[in-house]
C-alpha positions in Angstrom: -11.0 40.0 32.3 -10.7 37.0 30.0 -7.3 35.5 29.7 -5.6 34.8 26.3 -6.7 31.1 26.3 -10.4 32.2 26.6 -10.0 34.8 24.0 -8.3 32.8 21.3 -8.4 29.1 22.1 -4.7 29.2 23.0 -2.9 27.8 26.0 0.4 29.3 27.1 3.4 27.8 28.8 6.3 30.0 29.8 9.5 29.7 27.8 11.7 29.0 30.8 9.6 26.8 33.1 9.7 23.5 31.2 11.5 20.5 32.6 14.2 19.1 30.3 12.2 16.0 29.5 9.1 18.0 28.7 11.2 20.3 26.5 12.5 17.3 24.6 8.9 16.1 24.0 7.8 19.5 22.7 10.8 19.6 20.4 10.0 16.2 18.9 6.3 17.0 18.5 7.0 20.3 16.8 8.9 18.3 14.2 6.0 16.1 13.3 2.7 17.9 13.9 1.3 20.0 11.0 1.3 23.8 11.2 -2.0 25.7 11.1 -1.4 29.0 9.3 -5.1 29.7 8.9 -5.5 30.3 12.6 -2.8 32.9 12.6 -4.2 34.5 9.4 -7.7 34.7 10.9 -6.6 36.1 14.3 -4.3 38.7 12.8 -6.7 39.7 9.9 -7.5 43.0 11.6 -3.9 44.2 11.0 -3.5 42.6 7.6 -1.6 44.7 5.0 -2.9 45.5 1.6 -0.6 43.1 -0.2 -0.7 39.4 -1.1 0.3 36.7 1.4 3.4 34.7 0.9 1.2 31.9 -0.3 -0.3 34.0 -3.1 2.7 36.0 -4.3 4.2 33.4 -6.6 7.6 33.6 -4.9 10.6 31.6 -6.1 11.5 28.4 -4.3 14.8 27.9 -2.5 15.7 24.3 -1.4 19.3 23.3 -0.7 19.1 20.9 2.3 19.4 17.9 0.0 22.6 19.1 -1.6 26.1 17.9 -0.6 28.0 20.7 -2.4 28.1 24.0 -0.5 29.0 25.9 -3.7 25.9 24.5 -5.4 23.9 25.5 -2.3 25.2 29.1 -2.6 24.3 29.1 -6.3 20.7 28.0 -5.5 20.4 30.7 -2.8 21.8 33.4 -5.2 19.3 32.5 -7.9 16.4 32.7 -5.5 17.8 36.1 -4.1 18.0 37.4 -7.7 14.3 36.8 -8.2 13.0 38.1 -4.9 14.1 38.9 -1.3 11.7 36.1 0.0 11.6 32.5 -1.2 9.6 29.4 -0.3 11.0 26.1 0.9 9.1 22.9 1.5 11.1 21.1 -1.4 9.8 17.6 -0.5 6.2 18.7 -0.5 6.6 20.3 -3.9 8.1 17.1 -5.3 5.6 14.7 -3.9 2.4 16.7 -4.1 1.4 15.0 -7.4 1.8 11.6 -5.9 -0.8 12.5 -3.3 -3.3 14.1 -5.7 -6.9 13.0 -5.5 -6.3 10.6 -8.4 -4.0 8.5 -6.3 -6.7 8.1 -3.6 -9.5 7.6 -6.1 -7.9 4.5 -7.6 -8.2 2.8 -4.2 -12.0 3.4 -3.8 -13.1 0.0 -4.9 -10.6 -1.7 -2.6 -11.6 0.6 0.3 -15.2 -0.5 -0.1 -14.2 -4.1 -0.2 -12.1 -3.8 3.0 -14.8 -2.0 5.1 -17.5 -4.4 3.8 -15.4 -7.4 4.7 -15.1 -6.0 8.2 -18.7 -5.1 8.7 -20.4 -8.1 7.1 -19.6 -10.7 9.8 -20.9 -8.3 12.4 -24.3 -8.0 10.9 -25.2 -11.6 11.8 -24.6 -11.0 15.5 -25.9 -7.5 15.9 -23.1 -6.2 18.2 -19.5 -5.1 18.0 -16.8 -2.9 19.5 -16.3 -0.3 16.8 -12.7 0.3 17.9 -11.4 -3.3 18.0 -13.7 -4.9 15.4 -13.6 -2.2 12.7 -11.6 1.0 13.2 -8.2 -0.6 14.3 -8.4 -3.2 11.4 -9.5 -0.8 8.6 -6.8 1.6 7.4 -3.7 -0.6 7.5 -4.7 -2.8 4.6 -5.5 0.4 2.6 -2.0 1.7 3.3 -0.5 -1.6 2.4 -2.3 -1.5 -1.0 -1.2 2.2 -1.5 2.4 1.3 -0.9 2.2 -1.9 -3.0 2.7 -4.3 -0.1 0.9 -7.7 -0.1 -2.4 -7.9 1.9 -1.0 -10.7 4.2 1.5 -8.3 5.6 -1.0 -5.8 7.0 -0.5 -7.1 10.6 3.2 -6.3 10.4 2.4 -2.8 9.3 -0.2 -2.5 12.1 2.4 -3.5 14.7 4.9 -1.0 13.3 2.3 1.7 13.4 1.6 1.0 17.0 5.3 1.4 17.8 5.9 4.5 15.6 2.8 6.3 16.8 4.3 6.6 20.3 6.3 9.5 18.9 3.1 11.5 19.3 2.6 10.6 22.9 3.8 12.2 26.1 6.1 9.3 27.1 8.2 9.6 24.0 11.5 9.7 25.8 11.0 6.4 27.6 9.4 4.9 24.5 12.4 5.8 22.3 13.8 2.2 21.9 10.3 0.9 20.9 9.9 3.7 18.4 13.3 3.2 16.9 13.0 -0.6 16.7 9.7 -0.3 14.8 11.1 2.3 12.4 14.2 0.2 11.8 12.1 -2.9 11.0 9.9 -0.9 8.7 12.9 0.7 6.9 14.3 -2.8 6.3 10.9 -4.0 4.8 10.7 -0.8 2.6 14.3 -1.3 1.4 13.2 -4.6 0.0 10.3 -3.0 -1.7 12.0 0.0 -3.2 14.9 -1.8 -4.9 12.8 -3.9 -7.3 10.5 -0.9 -7.9 13.4 1.1 -9.3 13.9 -1.6 -11.8 10.2 -2.1 -12.7 7.8 0.7 -11.7 4.1 -0.3 -11.0 0.9 1.4 -10.1 1.5 2.2 -6.4 2.6 5.1 -4.3 6.3 4.1 -4.0 6.5 4.0 -7.8 4.8 7.4 -8.0 7.3 8.8 -5.5 10.2 7.3 -7.6 8.7 9.0 -10.6 8.5 12.4 -8.9 10.8 14.9 -10.6 10.8 18.6 -11.1 13.5 20.5 -13.0 15.8 17.5 -12.7 15.3 17.2 -8.9 14.4 13.8 -7.5 13.8 12.3 -4.1 16.9 10.7 -2.6 16.8 7.1 -1.3 16.7 8.2 2.3 13.9 10.7 1.5 11.9 8.0 -0.2 12.2 5.7 2.9 11.3 8.6 5.2 8.2 9.5 3.3 7.0 5.9 2.9 7.5 5.3 6.7 5.8 8.6 7.6 2.8 7.8 5.5 2.2 4.6 7.4 1.9 6.4 10.8 0.2 9.4 9.5 -2.3 7.5 7.4 -3.2 4.8 9.9 -3.6 6.0 13.4 -5.5 9.2 12.5 -8.0 7.4 10.4 -8.5 4.6 13.0 -9.3 7.1 15.7 -11.4 9.5 13.5 -13.6 6.7 12.3 -14.2 5.4 15.8 -15.0 9.0 17.0 -17.3 9.6 14.0 -19.3 6.4 14.6 -19.6 7.2 18.3 -20.9 10.6 17.6 -23.3 9.4 14.9 -24.7 6.7 17.2 -25.5 9.4 19.8 -27.4 11.3 17.1 -29.8 8.6 15.7 -31.6 11.1 13.4 -28.3 11.9 11.7 -27.4 8.1 11.5 -30.7 7.3 9.8 -30.4 10.3 7.5 -27.0 9.2 6.2 -28.2 5.6 5.8 -31.1 6.8 3.7 -29.1 9.3 1.7 -25.5 7.9 1.3 -24.8 10.8 -1.1 -24.5 12.9 2.1 -21.4 10.9 3.2 -18.8 13.4 1.9 -20.5 16.3 3.7 -21.0 14.1 6.8 -17.3 13.4 7.0 -16.5 17.1 6.9 -19.0 17.9 9.6 -17.9 15.0 11.8 -14.2 16.0 11.6 -15.2 19.5 12.5 -17.5 18.5 15.3 -15.4 15.8 16.9 -11.7 15.9 15.7 -9.1 13.5 17.1 -6.4 16.1 16.9 -7.2 19.2 19.0 -4.3 21.4 18.1 -0.6 22.0 17.3 2.3 23.0 19.5 4.4 26.0 18.3 7.0 28.3 19.7 6.9 32.1 19.2 10.0 33.1 17.2 9.6 36.7 18.2 7.3 38.9 20.4 3.8 38.8 19.1 0.8 40.9 20.1 -2.5 38.9 20.0 -5.9 40.0 21.3 -4.3 42.8 23.2 -1.7 40.8 25.1 2.0 40.2 24.3 3.3 36.7 23.7 7.1 36.9 24.4 9.6 35.3 22.1 10.3 31.7 23.2 6.8 31.1 24.6 5.3 27.6 23.8 1.8 28.1 22.3 -0.8 25.5 21.7 -3.0 26.5 18.7 -6.4 25.0 19.6 -7.9 24.1 16.2 -10.7 22.2 18.0 -11.8 25.6 19.4 -11.5 27.2 15.9 -13.7 24.4 14.5 -16.5 25.5 16.9 -16.1 29.3 16.5 -19.6 30.8 16.7 -18.4 33.7 14.5 -17.7 31.2 11.7 -20.3 28.4 12.2 -24.0 28.7 12.8 -24.9 26.7 15.9 -21.3 25.3 16.1 -22.2 22.9 18.9 -24.9 21.1 16.8 -24.1 18.2 14.6 -25.6 18.8 11.2 -24.5 16.7 8.2 -26.7 18.7 5.9 -24.8 22.0 6.4 -24.7 23.9 3.1 -21.4 25.4 1.9 -19.8 24.9 5.3 -16.7 27.0 6.1 -13.4 25.3 6.0 -12.4 23.5 9.1 -8.8 23.4 10.4 -8.3 19.7 11.3 -6.3 19.1 8.2 -4.2 22.2 8.7 -3.8 25.0 6.1 -1.6 26.7 3.6 1.6 24.9 2.6 1.2 22.5 5.5 -2.2 21.2 4.5 -2.4 17.5 5.0 -1.1 15.6 2.0 -3.1 12.6 2.8 -6.4 14.4 3.3 -7.9 13.0 0.0 -7.3 9.4 1.1 -8.5 10.0 4.7 -11.8 11.6 3.4 -12.3 8.7 1.0 -11.8 6.1 3.7 -14.1 7.8 6.1 -16.7 8.4 3.5 -17.0 4.8 2.3 -16.8 3.5 5.9 -19.7 5.6 7.1 -21.8 4.7 4.1 -21.4 1.0 4.8 -21.6 1.2 8.6 -24.8 3.3 8.7 -26.5 1.1 6.1 -25.5 -2.3 7.4 -25.8 -1.5 11.2 -29.2 0.1 11.7 -30.7 1.5 14.9 -27.4 1.5 16.9 -27.4 1.5 20.7 -24.4 2.0 22.9 -24.1 -0.8 25.4 -21.3 0.5 27.6 -18.9 3.4 28.3 -16.9 4.9 25.4 -13.8 6.3 27.2 -11.3 8.3 25.3 -7.5 8.5 25.4 -6.0 11.6 26.9 -6.7 14.7 24.8 -3.1 15.1 23.6 -1.4 14.2 20.3 -3.8 11.9 18.4 -6.7 11.0 20.7 -9.9 9.0 20.2 -12.2 6.4 21.8 -10.6 3.4 23.5 -13.9 1.5 23.1 -17.3 2.0 21.4 -19.5 -1.0 22.2 -22.7 -1.0 20.0 -25.7 -3.1 19.5 -27.8 -2.8 16.3 -30.6 -4.5 14.4 -29.6 -7.7 12.5 -30.7 -8.8 9.1 -29.3 -6.0 6.9 
């Protein structure tokens, strides 16, 4: 008989057998890793009721965590209760969603092409590189600096802070606490010096867009602005670094797909979708069952730690034809789950796709006939993973 992990791509840890340190790690990771509602929707579709989901029902919003007056909080709750017995939260997402719209990413396209071209051009004369150290690690940080409105010469500072903050996603998070906090404090100090003059004179950058965000008189607080700006640095840097390196590694192992993309750069957008599906750098999300749940004929007790394996969902043979085959020409491919779903869909997905699209266009055209010259080991498949090294040789003169 198959176990639940084989049936659904889930792994189970009992609710009471976690060591204290491990429990702390899970608690921290649950706070920062995106939820994946589509997995639950798909797996429970056989028992779906004939009514709209909470994401389609135009429910009222109810956000009071930013208030400092309990009587005002009760007024907000009463108003939501008057409209419906169920209300939606996620106030911050509602406020900032416009700042993360495709327009915000699109205005960086020219800069993105300039940055990736500047990284690849010197390599074309020597015909070899390590994709991780020479391209991927150096690529997203200048983009994030430009997005925030920071000067290009400070990108190394941002890169160092990212390396510290990203330890929050790793298994040694308890021991790395001082490094994480120090990096975050230094970043907060830097951002404080950026935000103050922005309030006096708004410009065309994300921090200015976040300051402008307002809905029904509600604005981001100063602390929320700091938090969102700092979170963007980590979320928008390490994932893109690793996903680009993984994509290039996979493409180099499929030379027909590499050549096809080089000859038809208009396929780059579809290629990014397929590569993220085929070889994601985030394999899942940790969650805790709030109540007893029946799934695939077994009961998951309340309190059970569940790992929703989105990498398994992205290769589901009931959804994708030939799911283990890389095909950048798939027509009307089904949605993949790497960016999450529903109200938790990744806010930075537009920028990530743009960065990966332009990078793959430049790399496949300027680095023809790639050959791997050594091992390409990966980090442990936990949190944000990806290659540690991707050594390539390629033809010169392009």
